[in-house]
N, C-alpha and C positions, 0 to 999 in steps of 0.2 A: 617555268622561266627558262629560256634557252641561254645557258651559260656561255656557249661559244659566241653567240651574237652579242651578249653583254660584254664579254671580254674584248670583242672586236670594237665595240663602241668606246669602251674605256681606253683601249689602245689608240684609237684614232684621235680622241681628244688629248690623250697624253702625248701623242706624237706632236700634235699642234702646240702643246705646252712646251715641249722640249725644243721645237723649232724656234719658237719665239724666245725661249731661254738662250738658245745659241745666238740668235740675232742680238739679244741683249749683251751677251758676253763678247760677241764680235765688236760691238760698238765700244765696250769698255776697253778691249784690247787695242783697238784702233786709236782711241782717244788718249788712253792713259798708259798703254803698254803694260809691262810687268815691272812695277816700280815699288818703292817703299810705301808710297801712299795707297797703291792698289792692295798691297799686303795688309795695310791698316784697315781698308774697307772690308776685305774678306774676313779678317779677324773679327771686326765689329759685327758683320752680318752673321757670322757663324755662331756667335754667342746666343742671340735670341732665336736663331734658327734651330740650334741644338735644343734649347729649352722647349721650343714648339714641338719638336719631334719627340722629346722625352715625355712631356706632360700632355701633349695633344695627340698628334697623329699616331705615334707608336704605342705608348702605354695605354692611352685612353681608349682608342678605337678597338684595340685587341681585348680590353677588359669590358668595354661597354656594349659593343655590337652583339656578342654572343648572349649576354644577359637580356638586352633589349629584344633580341629575336625570340628568346624563350618567353618573355613576358607577353610579347605581341601574339605568340602562337597559343598561349595557354590562359591568358587573362583578358579582361575587357579593354576596350579602347580608352575608357576613362582612366583606368589604372595605368595604362601605357603612357598617356599624356602626363599623368601625375609624376611618374618616374622621370620622364624627360624634363619636366619643369624643375624638379628638385635637384637633379644632377646638374642641370644648366646653371642654377643659382650658385651651387657650391663651387663648380668649376670656375665660374666668372669671378667670384670673390677671392678664391685662392690665387688665381693667376694675376688678378689686379694687385694683390698684396706683394706677390713676388716681383711684379713690374716696378712698383714703388721702391722696393728695396734695391732692385737692380739699377734704377736710375740714380738714386742717391749714392750707391756704392760702386758706380761704374769704374772709377779708377782702380779699385781693388779687384773688380771682376776681370778687367783687362790685364792687370798685373799678374793675376793667378793663371789666366788662360793663354796669355801670350807674353811670357816672361822675357823673351828675347827683345821685346820693344822697350824694356826698362833701361837699357843701356843709355848712357848720357848722349851718345852720338845719334840716338834715334828718338830724341825728345819730341820732334815734330810729328813723327808717325804715332807715337804713344798718345799725344794729346788729341790727334785727329781720330784715333780709334776710340778714345773716351767719348768725344762729342758724338760720333756716329753711333756708338753703342747706346747713348742716352736717347738719341732720336729714334732709334729702332726698337728699343725695348718694349714699348706698348704693342708692337707687332704680335707678341705672343698671346696677348689677350684676344686680339682679333682672330688669330689663327686657332686658338683653343676653341673658340665658339664656332669657327668654320669646321673644325674637326668634329665637334658635336653634331653640327648640321649634316656633315657628310656621312657620319655613322647612321643617323636617322634615315637619310635619303637612301643609302645603300641597303638598309634593312627593309625598306619599302620598295626595293628593286628599282630605284631611280639613280642610275649610275652616271648619266651623262653630265648633269650639272656639276657634281663634285669633280669630275675629271676635267671639265672645261675651265673652271674658275682660276687655276694657277696661271692661265694665259694672261689674266688681268694684271697679275703682279708683274710679269715680264713687260707687258705693254706700258704700264705706268712707270717702270724704271727707265725704259727707253725714252718715253715722253719727258720725264723729269730731267734726264741727263741732257736732252736737247734743249728744253725750254727753260730750265731753272739754273743751269750751271753758272751762268753769268751773274747770278744774284748772291753767290757765296764767295767768301774770301778763299776757301778751298773748294774749287768746282766739284770735287768728288763727293762733297756733302749732298749734292743734288740726288745722288743714287740712294742715299739713306732716306731722304724725303720720299722718293719714289717707292721705296719699300713700304712705308707707312700708308701711302695712298693706295697701293695695291692691296694691302691687308684690309682696308676699309671697303674697297670695291668687292673683294671676294666675299666678305661677310654679308654685305648688302645683297649680293646676288643669291647666295644660298638661303638667306633668311626669306627672301621673296619666294623662292621655290618651296620652302616649307609652308609659308603662308597660303600658297595656292593649294597645298594638300590639307590645310587646316590643322597642322600639327606643329606649328612653330613654338619653340620654348618660350615660356613666360617667366620673367625673373621676379615675380611677385609672391612666390612661395615663401613660407616661413623658414628662416634659417634653422630654428630649433627642430621643427617638424622634419625638415630635409635631412638633418644630421641623424635623426632618430629612425628614419625610414630603413627597414631591413634590407631592401633591394639596393638602395643607395649605398649603404654600408658595404654591401657585397662588391659593388663596382669599385668603390674607393680602396677596399682591401685588395682587390685584384690588381688595381693600378700600381700599387707600391712595388711589387716584384716585377710587374710587366715593364715598368720604367727601365729597368736594367735588361730584362729579358729580350725585348724586341729592339733595343737601341744600342746594342753592343757596338755595332759598326759606327754609330754616331759618336759614342764615347771614345772609341779608338781614333776617330777622325779628329776630335777635339784635342786629344793628347798629341796627335801627330801635328796639328796646327801649332801647338805650343813648341814642340821640338823644331818645327820648320822655321819659326821666328829666330832661331839661333843659327840657321844656315844662311847661305848666300841670299842677299836681297832679291826678291822675286820668287823665292821658293814657294811661299804660300799661294801666290798667284798661279804659278805653274801647276801646283797640285789642284787648285780650285778649277782651272780650266780642264784638266784631265778628268777630274771628278764629274764635271759637266758632261763630257763626252760619254762617260760610263753610265750616266743617268739615262741616256737614250735607251739602250737595251734593257737596263734594269727596270725602268718604268714601263716601257712598252710591253715587255714580256712579263716580268716578275710582279710588278705592282698591279698591273691589270688583272692577271690571273688571281693573285692573292685577294684583291678587292672583291671580285665576284665570287670567289670560293668561300670566304668566311661566313657570309649569311647562309649559304647552302649547307656548309658543314655544321653550323649551329642548328639549323633546322633538322638535319639528319640525326644529330645527337639527341635533339628534343624528342624525336620520334623513334629513338633506339634503332635506327636503320644502319647498323654497323657495317654491313657489306657495301652499302652505297657510300658510306663515309670513306671507306678504304678506296673505293672506285674513284671517287672525286680526287683524292690525293694522287692516285696512279695516273689519272688523266692529266692533271696539272704537271706532274713530273715529266711525262713524256713530251708535252709541249715545251717545257723548259729545255730539254735536251735537243728537241727538233730545231728550235730557233736559237737557243743560247750558244750552242757549239759553233755554228757558222758565224755568229756575231762576234764571239771571242777571237776566232781565227782572223776575221776581217779587221778587228781592232788592232791586233798584233801586226799583221802583214801590211796594213795600209795606215799605220799610225802617223807616219810623217805626212802622208797625203791628207789625212783628216785634219790634223792640226794646222798645216799650212793653208789648206783651203778655207778654213774657218777663221783663223786668227792672224795670218801673216800679212798684216796691212798696217800702215801708219807707224805707230811707235812700237809695234810688236815685231822684233827682229828675228832673223834666221837663228840666232843663238837661243832666243826664247822658244822657237819652234822645236829645236833639238831637245831642250830641257823638258818641255811639256810632253814631247813624244816618248821619252823614256818613262815618264810617269804613267802615260796611257798604256804602254806595253806591260808595265808592272801591275797595274790595276787589272788588266785583262786576264791575268793568270787566275784571278779569283772570281771571274764573271759567273761561271756556272754555280759556284757556291753562293754568291750574292742572290742569284735568281732562285735557287732551290730553297733558300731560307724563307723567301716570300711565300712558298707553298707549304713547307714543312712546319714553320712556326704556327700558322693557322690550324694545322693538324692538332696541335696541343691546345691552342686557345679556344678552338671550336668546342672542345670538351671541358673548357674552363680549368685546364691544368696549367698553372702558371709556374709552379715550383721547379719543374724539370727544366724548362728553358732558362730559368734564372741560374741554376747550377751550371748549365752548359755555358751560359754567357760569362759567368765569372771566370771559368777556366779559359775561355777564348780570349777574354780581355787580358788576362795575365800572359797567356801564350803570345799574344800579339806584341806586347811590350818586350818580351824576351827576344822575339824575332827582330824588333827594332834595334836592340843591342847588337845583333849580328849584322843586319843589312845596312843600317844608316851610315856607319863608318866607311862602308864599302861603296854604297850606291847613292848616298846623300838623300835628297828628297824622293828619288825613285824607290829607295829602300823603305820609306814610310808607306808608299803605295803598295809595294809588294807584301809588306806585313799585313796590311788590311785585307788584301786579296786572299792570302793564305789563311788568315784568321776566319774569313767567311767560309772557306772550304771546310775548315775544321768544325765550324759551327753547324754547317749543313750536314756533315757526316754524322756528328753526334746526335743531331735531331732525328735523322733517319734511323739510326740504330735504336734510339729511344722509342720511336713509334713502332718499329718492327718487334722489339722486345715485348711491348705491351699489346701486341697483336692489333693495334689500331690500324696499322697499314700492312697489308699483305700484297706484295707485288703480283700483278696478274701475268699470265703467260705471254710470251712474245718478246720479252726484253732482250734476250741474247740475239735473236734474229734482227731486232731493231738496231742494236748496237753494231752488228756486223754490216748491215746496210749503210748505216751512217758513217762507219769507218771508211768504206769505199767512196762515199760521197765527199767526205772531208778531204781525202787524198786527191780526188779530182779537183776540188776547189783550191787546194794549196798549190797544185801544179799551175793552175791558171793564174792565180794571183802572183805567184813567184815570177812568172814570165812577164806579167804586165807591170809589176811595181817598178821595174827599172827603166821603163820607157819615158818617164817624165821626171824632170828636175823640179821638184815641187816648190823650192824656195827661190826659183829663178824669178827675178823681178819683171821679166817680160810676160809672165803669166798673170792675167787679171783674174778676178774672182769668177767670172763667167767661164773662162777656159779651165780653171782648176776644177770647178764644180762639174763641168761637162766630162772631163777626164775621170774624175773620181766616181761620178755616177755611173759612167760606162764600165769602169773596173768592177765596182760593186755588183752591177747587174750581171756581168759576165761570170763573176765568181759564184753568185747565187744561182744563175742559170745552170752552171756546171754541177753545183751541189744538188739542186732539185731534179735535174735530168738524170743524174746517176742514181739518186734515190728511186726514181720512177723505174728506171731500167732494172734496178735490183729487186723490184717487186713491191715497193712501198706505195700505198695508196692513201688518199685523203680520208676515206672511210675508216681507215685503221685508227684514226684519232677522234672519232665521234664519241661523244659522251653518252653513256646509257642513261635513260630517263630514271627519275626518282621513283621508288616503289609506289608512291601515292600520286604520281603525276597523271 
C-alpha cells in the first residue's frame, strides 16, 4: 500500500471537507455575525461534538484500529466479523444511553459547560443553547457508528469514503440554514437540524461502503456474549484511558469555551471561527498522515518490524515539518487577510475580524505541536500503549489551565487560544521524548541538514509575505470576496513559491521524503 498516495487521497478529500466547512461558516458569519445567539449555537454544537470525539473518533479509533488490524492479520475473516459485530452493538447501546441522559439533562449539561450563559441577562441564549443541545445530542450516536465504520474501512485500506463523508455534514448545514431557517422562531435552530441530517447522511454513506465490502456491522449479536468476548473487553479497556489520552485538546477546548462564555459576547464565535481556520492545516497534514499511519504502524507491530515502525514515524514527522512550518508562518502573517476574506461580510464586522485574527495568530503558535501529536500519538497506540499518553495528557491538561490563568487576563479570548497551542507543543514534546526513551522511535540521519535548509526557506518566505501583507487593506468595503480571494491566493502562492524554491536551491529534493517499503512488501 502506497502511504504517500493514501495520504494524498485523504488530504484531498479533507481539503474538500474543510472548504465546505469554511463555506458553512462564511454563511453563518454573514447571516448571524458574531452574536450571543451564535455563541449559543457553538456552545450547543461543541457539547455533542466533544462527546463524539471523546467516545468515537479519538478514543475509539485509537483503541479499536490497532486491535482490529491485529485480528485481521492473525485470525480468520469470520472472527474479524464477529469482533466487529460485538463492538458495534456495545458502542451503539452505550452511546444511545448517554444520548438519552444528555437530552433529559440538557439544562444541566449547558449549565456545567457554559456557565457564563446562566446569568439572568443571557436567559435567551441559555434557553437557545438548551434547545439546540437537545436537537443535536443524537448526533453522537450517528457519529460513533461512523467512527466504527471509518476504523474498519481504514483497516481495509479504504481511506477515501471516511475522508469524504464530513463534506455531507457541511452541505446539510448550509442547505438547512437556507431552506429551514424561516420555519423556526429562532432561525439559528435550523443549523442544529442540519447537523442531525448531516450525521444521518454520513452514517448511511459509510454503511453502504461497508456493505459493498461485505463487512458491515450487524447489531444482532448477544449483549451477554459481546460483553464476555475477550477481544471486545480489550477494546473497551483501551478506550477508557484513550478517552483522555487522545482528546486532551478537546477537553481543553471545552474548558476554554466555558471560560469564553464569561468574556465579551462573541468570544465563543471568534474562537470557533479561528479554530475552523486551524483545522485546515491540522486536518490536511496531521489527520491525513495519522489516519494512514496507524494501520501501517499496527501491522508493523504485529510483525515485529521495529525498524520499519521507527521509519514510519520519522517519515511522518519530516512531512509535518516540511508542510507545517510554512503553514504556521502563513497563518500568523496573513491572519487578517484570511479572516477578512472568509468572514468579513454582512453582519460580521471589521471589529469581529480583528478579534478573530488575534485568536488565529495565538492558535498558530501551537500548529506544529498539534500536527506532531497526530503522528506521535499513533506511535504509542500502534503498540497498544495507552498509559503513557494518558499520563502526558493529564500533565498537559493541568498545564494548559495554568497558562489560562496567565494569558486570559492579558489577552482575553486570544489567551485561551494561546494556551491550547502551547499545550499542544508540550504534548508533542513529551510524546517524542517518551518514544525515544523506549527506543520505539530512532531519528534517522539528515535532520540537522533538513532544518538548516528549512530555516533558509522560511526566511525567504517571511521576507516575501512581510512585503506583500501591507499592500492590501483587507477590511476595506470596496473589496469584494473575489478580489480578496484573488489577492490572498496570490500572496500565499508567492510565499509558498519562495519557500519551495529556496528549499530546492539549498539542495532539498522530493525523493528525500519517499517512504521506504515495508520489509514484507
